[in-house]
N, C-alpha and C positions, 0 to 999 in steps of 0.2 A: 111853354116850350115854343121855340121859334121853328119856322119852317125848315131851316137847315138842320136843327137838332132832330126834328121829327123824321126827316129823310134819312139821316144817319142811323137812327134807331131802327127804322123800317128796313133798311138795307142789312143791318146786322141780324135782325130777327129772320129775315128771308134767307140769308146765308146759313144760319143755324138750322132752320127747318129743312132746307135743301140738303145740307150735309147729313142730317139724320135720315132723310128719305133715301139718299144714295147708300148710306151705310146699311140700310135694311133692304138693299137690292130693289128699291123703288125708283121712281123717276120724278122729275120736278114738273112734269106736265103729262097730259094724256090726250084725250080726244079734242081738246080745244087748241092744241098747238102751242107754240112758243111765243109768237108775236114779237113785240119790241122789248117788253119788260124783262123777259127771262133769257134773252139771247146770250148775254154774257155768262149767266149761270149755267146754261146748257153747255157752252164751250168749256166751262170749268169742270163740269161734273160728268159729262158723257164719256163712255168708253171710246177710245180712239178708233177701234174697229167699227163700232156703230156709227160714229161720226163719218167715217170714210164711206160706209154704205149709204148713209143719208145724202152725202154729197153726190155720190154716183147716181142715185135715183133721181135726185133733183136735176142733175146734168142731163140725164136721159130724157126726162119729161119736159124740161125747160132749157134747151141748149143755149138760148139767147138771153136767159136770165131776166125775162120780162114779167113773169107772174109774181105778184105780191112782192115786188122788189124791196129788199131790206127788211122784210118782216118774217122771213122763214129762216129757221135755224142754220147756223154755220155757213150761211150763203156766201 
């Protein structure tokens, strides 16, 4: 299996697992945060009201956007 095929299969499995977690009222991450790997998945799976709350909290705590730039969800 090539690296490209492996990456495609990994992405498909991750999407399936994340969809199942969300369908069961779970989340795709917990105490370890989102980081870079799940950023797109969080944007796809999170409730819009929760996303707005996360953005507001981040804006309040980091108005200049300098903390962990690009690595925190929905930034």
